[in-house]
N, C-alpha and C positions, 0 to 999 in steps of 0.2 A: 321660307316662303310657304304660306298656307295653301291648302288645296280647297278652293271654293267651288261650290256647286254652281251650275248655270243660274239657278234662282238667286243665290247669294251674290253673284256677280251683277245680275240685273238690279238687285236691290241696292248694291253699292253705287251703280251708275245712276240710279234714281236719286239717291242721297246726294251724290256729287252734283247732279243737274239741279236739284232743288237749291243747294247752296249757291251755285253759280248764278241762277236767275234771281235769287234773293239779293245777292251782292250787287248785281247789275241794277236791280230795282232801287236799292237803298243809295247807290251811287248817283243815279239819276235824280232821286228825291233830294239828295244833298245839294246837287248842282242847282236845282230849282230854288231850294230854300236860301242858299247863299246869294243867288242872283236877286231874289226878291228882297232880301235884307239890304243888299247894296242899292237896289232901286229905291227902297224906302228911305235909306239914309240920304241918297242924292236928292230925292224929292223934299225931304225935310230941310236940307241945306239951302235949297232953292226956294223955300217957302211955298211949295206946292202940296197938293193932296197926295197922300201915298197911293201908289197904283193898286189896282185890284190884284189879289193873289191869283196866279195863273192855275193853281190846282196841281195835283200830283198825278203821275201816271197810275193806271190801275195796277193793283197787286197782281203778280204773275199767276196765271191760271194753271190748272192741272195739265191742260193741253200744251202749254208752253214748256212746262217741266218735262213732259214726255217727249216733246220734240227735241229738247236739248239732250235728253238721255239717248234718244235715237242717234243724234249727231255724234255723241261721245261713243256710242256702240259702234257706229260706222268706222270711226277712227281706230278704236281699240281692235276691232275685227279686221282692220286693214282692208276694208272694202272700198272700191272706187265710189266716188260720190254719185255717179250716174246710176248705180244699182239701187240707190235709196228710193223707196217707193213714196210717193206723195199721197196723203190722205184725200 
């Protein structure tokens, strides 16, 4: 096991948080795209106009990544959720 400094640990938590929020974003995007494709196919079969694309959620912000990292840090540090400060 390597000995990471507190700065390195925080960096790793940020990287993990970034990956997690990106995966969540792309999963939501995939669900929307699949549903839209299904709705278009249904409309085509029924001879109707295809529906308007609903759009995708906004890409995760820096604040969302930091919030996820803070949640991970709370878990890793074994802190009770009540001690987490809200911005």
